[in-house]
SERO-4910 file (N, C-alpha, C, O; in steps of 0.05 Angstrom, whole numbers):
BEGIN
 pado doro    nc1    nc2    nc3   cac1   cac2   cac3    cc1    cc2    cc3    oc1    oc2    oc3
  Met    A   2427    988   5929   2432    997   5956   2407    997   5973   2408   1002   5997
  Asp    A   2384    992   5960   2358    992   5974   2353    964   5985   2348    945   5970
  Ala    A   2353    961   6012   2349    935   6024   2322    924   6017   2319    900   6012
  Thr    A   2301    941   6017   2274    931   6011   2273    920   5983   2260    899   5978
  Ala    A   2285    933   5963   2285    924   5936   2299    897   5933   2294    882   5915
  Leu    A   2318    891   5951   2333    866   5951   2318    844   5967   2328    822   5969
  Gly    A   2295    851   5978   2280    831   5994   2290    829   6022   2286    808   6035
  Leu    A   2302    850   6033   2313    849   6060   2299    871   6077   2289    890   6066
  Arg    A   2298    866   6103   2286    886   6121   2306    891   6144   2321    874   6152
  Arg    A   2304    915   6153   2322    924   6175   2312    913   6202   2288    914   6208
  Met    A   2331    902   6217   2324    891   6243   2346    899   6263   2369    904   6255
  Val    A   2340    900   6288   2359    905   6309   2359    882   6328   2338    875   6340
  Val    A   2382    869   6331   2385    845   6348   2402    852   6372   2425    860   6369
  Pro    A   2392    848   6397   2409    853   6420   2429    830   6423   2422    806   6420
  Thr    A   2454    837   6430   2475    817   6433   2492    825   6458   2487    846   6470
  Gly    A   2511    808   6464   2528    814   6487   2547    838   6483   2558    848   6502
  Val    A   2550    847   6457   2567    870   6452   2550    895   6445   2560    915   6436
  Gly    A   2524    893   6450   2506    915   6445   2487    909   6421   2489    887   6409
  Pro    A   2469    927   6414   2451    923   6392   2465    922   6366   2483    938   6360
  Val    A   2458    902   6349   2470    899   6323   2448    902   6302   2427    889   6303
  Val    A   2452    920   6282   2433    925   6261   2439    906   6238   2461    902   6230
  Val    A   2417    893   6228   2419    872   6208   2400    878   6186   2378    888   6190
  Arg    A   2407    871   6161   2388    869   6139   2385    840   6133   2403    826   6125
  Ala    A   2360    830   6137   2355    801   6136   2331    796   6119   2312    812   6118
  Gly    A   2330    772   6107   2306    764   6092   2312    744   6070   2333    731   6070
  Arg    A   2293    740   6052   2294    721   6030   2295    692   6041   2309    675   6031
  Ala    A   2278    688   6062   2278    662   6075   2268    640   6055   2249    645   6040
  Ser    A   2280    617   6057   2273    594   6039   2263    570   6055   2255    550   6043
  Gly    A   2263    572   6082   2257    550   6098   2281    533   6106   2278    513   6120
  Ser    A   2304    541   6096   2329    527   6103   2337    534   6131   2333    556   6141
  Pro    A   2349    515   6146   2360    521   6173   2387    534   6172   2399    539   6193
  Val    A   2397    538   6147   2425    549   6144   2423    578   6135   2412    584   6113
  Ala    A   2433    596   6151   2434    625   6143   2458    630   6125   2478    616   6126
  Thr    A   2456    651   6109   2478    662   6094   2486    688   6107   2475    709   6102
  Val    A   2506    687   6125   2515    710   6140   2536    725   6124   2556    714   6116
  Leu    A   2532    751   6121   2551    768   6106   2563    789   6125   2549    803   6138
  Leu    A   2590    790   6125   2605    808   6143   2622    826   6126   2640    817   6111
  His    A   2618    852   6128   2633    872   6113   2661    876   6126   2666    866   6148
  Gly    A   2678    891   6112   2704    897   6123   2704    924   6138   2684    937   6141
  Ala    A   2728    931   6147   2731    957   6161   2725    980   6141   2730    977   6117
  Ala    A   2713   1001   6151   2704   1023   6135   2683   1013   6114   2685   1021   6091
  Gly    A   2664    997   6123   2643    988   6105   2618    984   6121   2616    992   6144
  Ser    A   2598    973   6108   2572    966   6120   2560    944   6104   2572    934   6085
  Trp    A   2536    935   6112   2522    914   6097   2520    921   6068   2519    903   6051
  Ala    A   2519    947   6061   2513    956   6034   2534    947   6014   2528    946   5990
  Thr    A   2558    941   6023   2579    932   6004   2571    905   5991   2583    898   5970
  Trp    A   2552    891   6003   2544    865   5992   2521    868   5972   2514    849   5958
  Ala    A   2510    892   5970   2486    896   5952   2492    888   5923   2475    875   5911
  Pro    A   2515    896   5911   2520    887   5883   2520    857   5880   2511    847   5859
  Met    A   2531    843   5899   2532    814   5896   2505    801   5900   2498    781   5886
  Ile    A   2489    811   5918   2462    801   5922   2446    805   5896   2432    787   5887
  Ala    A   2448    829   5885   2434    835   5860   2443    818   5837   2428    809   5821
  Ala    A   2470    813   5836   2481    796   5815   2471    767   5817   2466    754   5797
  Ser    A   2466    758   5842   2456    730   5845   2428    728   5833   2421    707   5822
  Asp    A   2412    750   5835   2385    750   5823   2388    750   5792   2373    736   5778
  Asp    A   2406    765   5782   2410    767   5753   2419    740   5741   2412    734   5718
  Leu    A   2434    725   5756   2443    699   5747   2422    677   5750   2426    655   5740
  Gly    A   2400    684   5763   2379    664   5767   2386    644   5790   2374    623   5792
  Leu    A   2405    652   5807   2413    636   5830   2413    653   5855   2434    657   5867
  Pro    A   2389    663   5862   2388    683   5883   2397    673   5910   2391    650   5918
  Leu    A   2413    689   5924   2421    682   5951   2397    683   5969   2380    701   5966
  Ser    A   2395    664   5987   2372    663   6005   2381    663   6034   2405    660   6040
  Asp    A   2362    667   6052   2366    667   6081   2390    685   6089   2407    677   6104
  Ile    A   2389    709   6078   2410    728   6082   2409    741   6109   2388    750   6118
  Val    A   2432    743   6122   2435    758   6147   2460    776   6143   2482    768   6148
  Ala    A   2455    800   6133   2477    819   6127   2480    838   6151   2462    854   6157
  Ile    A   2502    837   6164   2506    850   6190   2522    876   6187   2542    877   6172
  Asp    A   2513    897   6201   2530    921   6205   2546    915   6231   2535    915   6253
  Leu    A   2572    911   6228   2589    904   6251   2590    928   6270   2588    951   6261
  Pro    A   2592    923   6296   2593    945   6316   2615    965   6309   2638    959   6305
  Gly    A   2607    990   6308   2625   1012   6301   2622   1022   6273   2633   1043   6266
  Trp    A   2606   1007   6256   2602   1015   6228   2573   1012   6221   2557   1000   6235
  Gly    A   2566   1024   6198   2538   1024   6190   2521   1037   6211   2527   1058   6222
  Glu    A   2499   1023   6218   2480   1034   6238   2484   1021   6265   2470   1027   6284
  Ser    A   2504   1002   6268   2509    990   6294   2528   1007   6310   2549   1014   6301
  Pro    A   2520   1014   6334   2537   1031   6351   2562   1016   6360   2562    992   6361
  Gly    A   2583   1032   6366   2607   1020   6377   2605   1017   6407   2583   1020   6418
  Pro    A   2627   1011   6420   2654   1009   6409   2659    983   6394   2642    964   6396
  Val    A   2681    981   6380   2689    956   6367   2697    936   6388   2716    941   6404
  Pro    A   2685    913   6389   2691    893   6410   2715    876   6403   2725    877   6380
  Ala    A   2725    861   6422   2747    842   6418   2737    821   6398   2714    814   6398
  Pro    A   2756    810   6382   2748    790   6362   2732    766   6373   2713    758   6361
  Ala    A   2740    755   6396   2726    732   6408   2697    740   6415   2679    724   6410
  Asp    A   2693    763   6426   2666    772   6433   2650    777   6408   2626    772   6407
  Leu    A   2663    787   6387   2649    793   6362   2640    767   6349   2618    766   6338
  Ala    A   2656    746   6350   2649    720   6338   2624    709   6352   2606    699   6339
  Val    A   2623    711   6378   2600    702   6394   2575    719   6386   2553    708   6384
  Ala    A   2578    745   6382   2556    762   6376   2545    755   6348   2520    755   6344
  Val    A   2562    749   6329   2553    742   6302   2536    716   6303   2515    715   6291
  Ala    A   2545    696   6318   2530    672   6322   2503    677   6335   2483    665   6328
  Ala    A   2504    695   6355   2479    702   6370   2458    714   6351   2435    709   6354
  Val    A   2468    731   6332   2449    744   6313   2436    723   6296   2411    723   6293
  Ala    A   2451    704   6285   2440    683   6268   2419    666   6284   2398    660   6273
  Arg    A   2426    659   6308   2408    643   6325   2383    659   6332   2361    647   6332
  Ala    A   2386    684   6337   2362    701   6344   2343    702   6321   2319    706   6325
  Leu    A   2353    700   6296   2336    701   6273   2326    673   6265   2313    670   6244
  Gly    A   2331    653   6282   2320    626   6277   2337    607   6262   2327    586   6253
  Tyr    A   2363    613   6259   2380    596   6244   2400    581   6263   2416    594   6275
  Pro    A   2398    554   6264   2417    539   6281   2444    535   6268   2463    529   6282
  Arg    A   2445    539   6241   2470    535   6227   2474    558   6207   2455    573   6201
  Trp    A   2497    560   6196   2503    582   6178   2527    576   6160   2545    562   6167
  Arg    A   2526    588   6136   2549    592   6119   2556    621   6123   2538    638   6125
  Ile    A   2581    628   6124   2589    655   6131   2610    665   6111   2630    652   6105
  Val    A   2605    689   6101   2622    702   6081   2631    729   6091   2615    745   6099
  Gly    A   2657    734   6091   2668    759   6101   2687    772   6082   2702    758   6068
  His    A   2687    798   6082   2706    814   6065   2727    827   6083   2720    840   6103
  Ser    A   2752    825   6076   2774    839   6090   2774    832   6120   2777    809   6127
  Leu    A   2770    852   6137   2768    847   6166   2745    827   6171   2747    810   6189
  Gly    A   2723    829   6156   2701    811   6160   2709    782   6154   2696    764   6165
  Gly    A   2729    778   6137   2739    751   6132   2752    739   6156   2748    715   6162
  Val    A   2767    755   6171   2779    746   6196   2757    738   6216   2759    717   6229
  Ile    A   2737    755   6218   2715    749   6237   2700    723   6229   2693    707   6246
  Ala    A   2696    720   6202   2683    696   6192   2698    671   6201   2686    651   6209
  Leu    A   2725    671   6198   2741    649   6206   2740    644   6236   2740    621   6245
  Asp    A   2739    666   6251   2737    663   6280   2711    650   6288   2710    634   6307
  Val    A   2689    657   6274   2663    644   6280   2665    615   6274   2655    598   6290
  Ala    A   2677    607   6251   2679    579   6244   2696    564   6263   2691    540   6269
  Ala    A   2717    576   6274   2735    563   6293   2721    559   6320   2724    539   6333
  Arg    A   2705    579   6328   2691    577   6354   2666    560   6353   2658    548   6373
  Phe    A   2654    559   6329   2629    544   6326   2632    524   6303   2618    527   6283
  Pro    A   2649    505   6304   2654    487   6282   2630    470   6274   2627    464   6251
  Ala    A   2614    462   6293   2591    445   6287   2568    460   6274   2552    448   6259
  Glu    A   2567    486   6278   2546    502   6267   2553    515   6240   2535    523   6225
  Thr    A   2578    516   6233   2587    530   6209   2591    510   6187   2608    492   6189
  Val    A   2576    512   6165   2577    492   6144   2598    499   6122   2608    481   6109
  Ala    A   2605    525   6120   2625    533   6101   2633    562   6106   2617    577   6117
  Val    A   2657    570   6098   2666    597   6100   2676    607   6073   2691    593   6059
  Gly    A   2667    631   6066   2678    645   6042   2691    671   6051   2680    685   6067
  Val    A   2714    676   6040   2727    701   6047   2735    716   6021   2744    704   6002
  Val    A   2731    742   6021   2738    759   5998   2760    778   6008   2756    795   6025
  Ser    A   2784    775   5996   2806    792   6003   2810    794   6033   2809    816   6044
  Pro    A   2813    771   6047   2815    772   6076   2841    784   6086   2862    783   6073
  Ser    A   2839    797   6109   2863    809   6122   2879    786   6134   2869    771   6151
  Gly    A   2903    783   6124   2920    760   6133   2945    769   6148   2946    791   6160
  Ala    A   2965    752   6147   2990    758   6162   3004    783   6151   3017    797   6167
  Gly    A   3001    787   6125   3014    811   6114   3003    837   6125   3018    855   6132
  Ala    A   2976    838   6127   2963    862   6139   2971    865   6168   2975    887   6178
  Arg    A   2972    842   6182   2979    843   6210   3007    853   6215   3013    867   6234
  Ala    A   3025    847   6196   3053    856   6198   3054    887   6196   3071    899   6209
  Val    A   3036    898   6180   3035    928   6178   3028    940   6205   3038    961   6212
  Met    A   3009    927   6219   3000    938   6245   3022    934   6266   3025    951   6284
  Gln    A   3036    912   6264   3056    907   6285   3082    923   6280   3093    934   6299
  Arg    A   3091    924   6255   3115    938   6249   3110    954   6223   3116    945   6201
  Pro    A   3100    979   6226   3091    994   6203   3113    998   6182   3107    997   6158
  Leu    A   3137   1003   6190   3158   1008   6171   3166    983   6155   3168    984   6130
  Ile    A   3170    961   6169   3178    936   6156   3154    925   6140   3157    918   6117
  Gly    A   3131    923   6153   3107    913   6140   3098    930   6117   3087    920   6097
  Gly    A   3103    956   6119   3095    974   6098   3110    971   6072   3101    980   6051
  Val    A   3133    958   6073   3148    953   6049   3133    934   6031   3133    938   6006
  Arg    A   3120    914   6043   3105    895   6027   3077    905   6019   3067    900   5997
  Leu    A   3064    920   6037   3038    931   6032   3037    961   6037   3025    970   6056
  Pro    A   3050    976   6019   3053   1005   6024   3026   1020   6024   3022   1039   6039
  Trp    A   3006   1011   6008   2981   1024   6007   2965   1021   6033   2952   1039   6043
  Leu    A   2968    997   6045   2955    993   6071   2968   1010   6093   2954   1022   6109
  Ala    A   2994   1011   6092   3008   1028   6112   3000   1057   6109   2997   1071   6128
  Gly    A   2996   1065   6083   2987   1093   6078   2959   1098   6089   2954   1119   6099
  Met    A   2942   1078   6086   2914   1081   6097   2914   1083   6127   2900   1100   6138
  Val    A   2930   1067   6140   2932   1069   6169   2942   1097   6178   2931   1108   6197
  Leu    A   2962   1107   6164   2972   1134   6170   2950   1155   6165   2947   1173   6182
  Ala    A   2935   1152   6144   2913   1172   6138   2892   1171   6160   2882   1192   6168
  Met    A   2886   1147   6170   2866   1145   6191   2876   1158   6217   2861   1170   6232
  Arg    A   2902   1155   6222   2913   1167   6246   2912   1198   6244   2907   1211   6264
  Ile    A   2917   1208   6220   2915   1237   6216   2886   1247   6220   2882   1267   6233
  Leu    A   2867   1232   6209   2839   1240   6211   2830   1239   6240   2815   1256   6249
  Arg    A   2839   1219   6255   2832   1217   6283   2843   1240   6299   2830   1251   6316
  Ala    A   2868   1248   6292   2881   1271   6306   2866   1297   6300   2867   1315   6317
  Leu    A   2853   1299   6277   2839   1323   6270   2813   1326   6286   2802   1348   6288
  Gly    A   2803   1304   6298   2779   1306   6315   2755   1315   6299   2749   1304   6278
  Arg    A   2742   1336   6309   2717   1346   6297   2722   1357   6269   2703   1360   6253
  Leu    A   2747   1365   6263   2752   1376   6236   2752   1355   6215   2751   1362   6191
  Ala    A   2755   1330   6222   2757   1309   6202   2732   1306   6185   2734   1304   6160
  Arg    A   2709   1307   6197   2684   1304   6182   2680   1326   6161   2673   1319   6138
  Pro    A   2683   1352   6168   2681   1372   6147   2701   1369   6125   2695   1374   6102
  Leu    A   2726   1361   6132   2746   1356   6112   2738   1334   6093   2741   1337   6068
  Leu    A   2727   1312   6103   2718   1290   6086   2695   1299   6068   2694   1290   6045
  Arg    A   2677   1316   6079   2655   1326   6062   2666   1342   6038   2656   1340   6016
  Val    A   2686   1359   6043   2699   1375   6022   2712   1357   6001   2708   1360   5977
  Leu    A   2727   1337   6011   2740   1318   5993   2720   1303   5976   2724   1297   5952
  Arg    A   2698   1296   5988   2677   1281   5973   2664   1299   5953   2659   1290   5930
  Arg    A   2657   1323   5961   2643   1342   5943   2660   1349   5919   2649   1353   5897
  Thr    A   2686   1351   5922   2704   1359   5900   2713   1335   5883   2726   1339   5863
  Gly    A   2707   1311   5892   2715   1287   5877   2743   1277   5885   2752   1257   5875
  Ala    A   2756   1291   5903   2783   1283   5912   2782   1257   5927   2801   1241   5925
  Leu    A   2761   1252   5942   2759   1227   5957   2757   1203   5939   2769   1182   5945
  Arg    A   2744   1206   5917   2742   1184   5897   2770   1178   5886   2777   1155   5881
  Thr    A   2785   1199   5881   2813   1195   5871   2830   1181   5892   2846   1164   5885
  Leu    A   2827   1189   5917   2843   1177   5939   2836   1148   5943   2852   1132   5953
  Ala    A   2811   1141   5935   2802   1113   5939   2810   1095   5916   2803   1071   5916
  Arg    A   2824   1105   5896   2831   1089   5872   2845   1063   5879   2840   1043   5866
  Pro    A   2863   1063   5898   2877   1037   5904   2858   1014   5912   2866    991   5911
  Leu    A   2834   1021   5921   2816   1000   5930   2804    984   5907   2796    961   5910
  Phe    A   2804    996   5883   2791    984   5860   2810    982   5836   2828    998   5833
  Arg    A   2805    962   5819   2819    960   5794   2809    980   5774   2824    993   5760
  His    A   2782    985   5774   2770   1004   5756   2751   1022   5772   2727   1018   5770
  Pro    A   2762   1041   5786   2744   1058   5803   2723   1073   5788   2702   1079   5799
  Glu    A   2728   1079   5762   2709   1094   5747   2684   1078   5740   2664   1089   5733
  Arg    A   2686   1051   5743   2663   1034   5738   2646   1029   5762   2624   1017   5760
  Val    A   2655   1036   5786   2641   1030   5810   2616   1049   5813   2618   1073   5808
  Asp    A   2594   1037   5819   2569   1052   5823   2573   1075   5843   2584   1070   5865
  Pro    A   2566   1099   5836   2569   1122   5854   2556   1117   5881   2566   1127   5902
  Ala    A   2534   1102   5882   2521   1097   5907   2539   1080   5925   2539   1085   5950
  Val    A   2554   1062   5914   2573   1046   5929   2596   1063   5940   2603   1061   5963
  Ser    A   2606   1080   5922   2628   1098   5930   2619   1116   5953   2634   1121   5972
  Ala    A   2594   1127   5951   2584   1144   5971   2581   1130   5998   2587   1141   6019
  Ala    A   2571   1104   5997   2568   1089   6021   2595   1084   6035   2597   1085   6059
  Leu    A   2615   1078   6019   2642   1074   6030   2653   1100   6042   2666   1099   6063
  Ala    A   2648   1122   6029   2657   1148   6040   2644   1154   6067   2657   1165   6085
  Asp    A   2619   1146   6070   2605   1151   6095   2617   1134   6118   2614   1141   6141
  Glu    A   2630   1112   6111   2640   1094   6131   2669   1098   6139   2681   1081   6152
  Ile    A   2680   1120   6131   2708   1127   6140   2706   1136   6169   2700   1159   6175
  Arg    A   2712   1118   6187   2711   1123   6215   2737   1117   6228   2742   1094   6235
  Pro    A   2755   1136   6230   2782   1132   6239   2785   1117   6265   2801   1098   6268
  Ser    A   2769   1124   6285   2772   1112   6311   2765   1082   6310   2780   1065   6321
  Ala    A   2743   1075   6297   2735   1047   6294   2756   1032   6279   2763   1009   6286
  Phe    A   2766   1043   6257   2786   1030   6240   2811   1024   6256   2822   1002   6255
  Leu    A   2821   1044   6271   2846   1041   6285   2843   1022   6309   2861   1008   6317
  Thr    A   2819   1022   6321   2814   1003   6343   2815    974   6333   2828    957   6345
  Ala    A   2802    969   6310   2803    943   6298   2831    935   6290   2839    912   6293
  Ala    A   2846    955   6279   2874    949   6271   2891    943   6295   2908    925   6294
  Arg    A   2887    957   6317   2903    951   6341   2897    924   6352   2915    910   6360
  Met    A   2872    916   6352   2865    889   6362   2876    867   6344   2883    845   6354
  Ser    A   2879    873   6318   2888    852   6300   2918    845   6305   2927    824   6297
  Arg    A   2932    863   6317   2961    858   6322   2966    834   6339   2987    820   6335
  Thr    A   2948    827   6357   2952    805   6375   2934    781   6369   2931    763   6385
  His    A   2921    782   6346   2903    760   6338   2918    734   6336   2939    733   6324
  Asp    A   2907    713   6347   2919    686   6346   2907    671   6322   2885    659   6325
  Asp    A   2921    670   6300   2911    656   6277   2910    626   6282   2897    611   6267
  Gly    A   2924    616   6302   2925    588   6308   2898    576   6314   2894    552   6311
  Val    A   2879    593   6323   2852    582   6329   2838    572   6304   2820    556   6306
  Trp    A   2848    580   6281   2835    571   6256   2840    542   6250   2828    530   6232
  Arg    A   2858    529   6265   2862    501   6262   2838    485   6270   2835    461   6263
  Arg    A   2820    497   6286   2796    484   6295   2774    483   6274   2754    469   6277
  Ile    A   2778    497   6252   2757    499   6231   2753    472   6218   2772    459   6209
  Ala    A   2728    463   6218   2722    436   6207   2710    437   6179   2708    416   6166
  Cys    A   2701    460   6170   2687    462   6144   2705    472   6122   2728    481   6128
  Pro    A   2697    470   6097   2713    480   6075   2714    511   6076   2695    524   6083
  Val    A   2737    521   6068   2742    550   6067   2749    557   6038   2768    546   6027
  Arg    A   2735    575   6026   2740    584   5999   2746    614   5999   2731    630   6010
  Ser    A   2768    621   5986   2777    648   5986   2778    659   5957   2785    644   5939
  Val    A   2771    684   5954   2774    697   5928   2785    725   5932   2778    739   5951
  Arg    A   2803    733   5915   2815    760   5917   2821    770   5889   2823    755   5870
  Gly    A   2824    796   5888   2831    809   5862   2861    808   5857   2876    810   5876
  Ala    A   2868    804   5833   2897    803   5826   2910    830   5831   2935    831   5834
  His    A   2895    851   5832   2906    878   5837   2900    888   5865   2899    912   5870
  Asp    A   2896    870   5883   2890    877   5911   2916    886   5925   2935    870   5927
  Val    A   2917    911   5933   2942    922   5945   2942    919   5975   2961    928   5989
  Phe    A   2921    906   5986   2919    902   6015   2923    874   6025   2923    868   6049
  Val    A   2927    855   6006   2931    827   6013   2958    818   6003   2965    821   5980
  Ala    A   2974    806   6021   3001    796   6013   2999    770   5999   2982    753   6005
  Glu    A   3017    765   5980   3017    741   5964   3021    716   5981   3010    695   5976
  Glu    A   3037    719   6002   3043    695   6019   3021    687   6038   3023    666   6051
  Asp    A   3000    704   6040   2979    698   6059   2966    671   6054   2960    656   6072
  Ser    A   2961    664   6028   2948    639   6022   2965    615   6030   2954    594   6037
  Arg    A   2991    617   6029   3009    595   6038   3007    592   6068   3008    569   6078
  Val    A   3005    614   6083   3002    612   6112   2976    598   6119   2975    581   6137
  Trp    A   2955    605   6104   2929    593   6110   2929    563   6105   2916    548   6119
  Ala    A   2943    555   6084   2944    526   6077   2956    510   6100   2950    486   6103
  Arg    A   2973    522   6115   2986    508   6138   2967    507   6162   2971    490   6180
  Leu    A   2947    524   6163   2930    526   6186   2903    511   6182   2892    500   6201
  Met    A   2893    510   6158   2867    499   6153   2868    475   6135   2886    473   6118
  Arg    A   2850    456   6139   2851    430   6126   2840    431   6097   2849    416   6080
  Asp    A   2820    448   6092   2807    448   6066   2803    477   6058   2782    489   6063
  Val    A   2824    487   6045   2823    515   6037   2832    518   6007   2850    504   5998
  Asp    A   2818    535   5993   2825    540   5965   2823    570   5959   2805    583   5969
  Asp    A   2843    580   5945   2845    608   5940   2843    613   5910   2858    602   5894
  Arg    A   2824    630   5902   2821    637   5873   2826    667   5869   2821    683   5886
  Val    A   2836    673   5845   2844    700   5839   2828    710   5815   2826    697   5794
  Leu    A   2816    734   5818   2801    747   5796   2820    767   5783   2830    785   5796
  Ala    A   2824    764   5757   2844    780   5743   2838    809   5741   2856    826   5738
  Asp    A   2812    817   5744   2805    845   5738   2793    859   5762   2776    877   5759
  Ser    A   2801    852   5786   2791    865   5811   2813    874   5829   2836    866   5826
  Gly    A   2806    893   5847   2823    901   5868   2814    890   5894   2809    865   5896
  His    A   2812    906   5915   2806    897   5942   2776    890   5945   2769    875   5963
  Phe    A   2759    901   5927   2731    896   5929   2721    879   5906   2705    889   5889
  Ala    A   2729    854   5904   2721    837   5882   2691    834   5881   2679    832   5860
  His    A   2678    833   5905   2649    829   5905   2633    853   5896   2609    852   5891
  Val    A   2647    876   5893   2635    900   5882   2642    902   5852   2624    909   5836
  Glu    A   2667    898   5845   2676    901   5817   2667    877   5800   2660    881   5777
  Gln    A   2669    853   5810   2662    830   5795   2644    812   5811   2651    789   5819
  Pro    A   2620    821   5817   2602    806   5835   2594    778   5824   2593    759   5839
  Ala    A   2588    776   5798   2580    750   5787   2604    731   5789   2600    707   5795
  Glu    A   2628    740   5782   2651    723   5783   2658    715   5812   2667    692   5817
  Thr    A   2653    733   5831   2657    726   5859   2637    704   5868   2645    686   5882
  Leu    A   2613    707   5859   2593    686   5866   2601    659   5855   2599    639   5869
  Arg    A   2611    658   5831   2620    633   5819   2644    622   5834   2646    598   5838
  Ala    A   2663    639   5841   2687    630   5855   2680    618   5882   2694    600   5892
  Leu    A   2658    627   5894   2650    617   5921   2627    597   5919   2612    593   5938
  Arg    A   2623    585   5895   2600    568   5891   2598    545   5911   2576    536   5918
  Glu    A   2621    534   5921   2620    512   5940   2610    522   5967   2599    506   5982
  Val    A   2613    547   5973   2603    559   5998   2573    560   5997   2559    552   6016
  Trp    A   2562    569   5974   2533    571   5971   2520    544   5972   2497    541   5981
  Ala    A   2534    523   5961   2522    497   5959   2523    481   5985   2508    462   5989
  Ala    A   2540    489   6004   2544    474   6028   2519    475   6046   2508    496   6050
  Val    A   2510    452   6055   2487    451   6073   2491    433   6097   2477    435   6117
  Arg    A   2510    414   6096   2514    395   6117   2531    406   6139   2549    422   6135
  Thr    A   2525    396   6163   2542    404   6186   2569    389   6183   2569    365   6180
  Pro    A   2591    404   6185   2617    391   6182   2624    373   6206   2613    376   6228
  Gln    A   2641    353   6201   2650    336   6222   2671    351   6239   2686    367   6229
  Thr    A   2670    346   6266   2690    358   6283   2718    348   6275   2722    324   6273
  Pro    A   2737    366   6271   2764    357   6261   2777    339   6281   2777    344   6305
  Arg    A   2790    318   6271   2806    300   6288   2835    309   6288   2844    320   6269
  Pro    A   2849    303   6310   2878    310   6310   2893    295   6288   2887    272   6283
  Arg    A   2911    309   6275   2926    296   6253   2946    276   6264   2958    280   6285
  Arg    A   2949    254   6249   2969    235   6257   2996    247   6249   2998    262   6230
  Arg    A   3016    239   6263   3043    249   6257   3051    241   6228   3048    218   6220
  Gly    A   3061    261   6214   3071    255   6187   3050    261   6166   3057    260   6142
  Thr    A   3026    268   6173   3006    275   6153   3005    305   6149   3013    320   6166
  Glu    A   2996    313   6126   2996    341   6118   2967    349   6111   2952    333   6101
  Pro    A   2960    375   6116   2934    385   6108   2933    388   6078   2954    389   6065
  Arg    A   2909    391   6067   2907    397   6039   2919    425   6034   2912    443   6049
  Arg    A   2935    427   6014   2948    452   6009   2930    471   5994   2918    463   5974
  Gly    A   2928    495   6003   2912    515   5988   2927    522   5963   2951    520   5962
  Arg    A   2913    530   5942   2925    537   5917   2912    561   5906   2888    566   5909
  Ala    A   2927    578   5893   2916    601   5880   2911    595   5851   2929    589   5836
  Thr    A   2885    595   5843   2878    589   5815   2860    610   5804   2845    623   5819
  Pro    A   2861    615   5779   2843    635   5767   2815    625   5768   2809    601   5762
  Ala    A   2796    642   5775   2768    635   5777   2756    634   5749   2764    650   5731
  Thr    A   2737    616   5745   2725    614   5718   2696    626   5719   2683    626   5699
***
């Protein structure tokens, strides 16, 4: 969890949506940044296990730009609209001297990563997503009762966030009590396949990022998100998720295959929603094509009538 120990330093980058706090470093001289975007109720620190695992494997990630998204971590809110956020992420990479980037996002961060790739197809060399929020999650936001049948744990989290927001100033003391008694760790069990194995520092960081207003603002904006913009993506998209992820719908990968030309979905048998925390080395291997990508993708051409995109497939990661 120590940025300095990982070879990163804290920076503040001004953008059109306000100052954005970044942990950046491990420069290799490459013009391609490795941009990391956390999910809702997270911060840059959720990537620390995967960065450390890359060092252990002897394949260290370089040119890292790990962003605290507005409203979480040390970046102030409010949570901006998705289109504005995509522009801000690109602005951060450029401000740090990178004209191109590979971008990896978890959960909500996965949606933002795809939006960046759609808006900046020439600059994005590859996209990796870990348990991305898809159509199933969006259905929960649009129709909680109907959508909640497929993803009841996500519907329950949305309800919990609404209760915490309604409590106002009482929410923070309540969360401190739940954390001190260990109850918060129990309530977070659906996020992980093996919560007892998760580093306490990671659990503590996640607990600190429970911010009901920011979470619900992001959820509200997701209801009207136009996934059709992802048809503009020109680069390969690689997805990895845990087999026990209770926040991602099974049919999401099929929807993605209809929208994107080069998408592949891999499943880790022993993870939940945070595969990059529970199985960081396996997540790195599943996204190996993302790390290897260096070339600027070609601008996608309109499909001829009767042709089909490459179908995404769910395969076990090796």
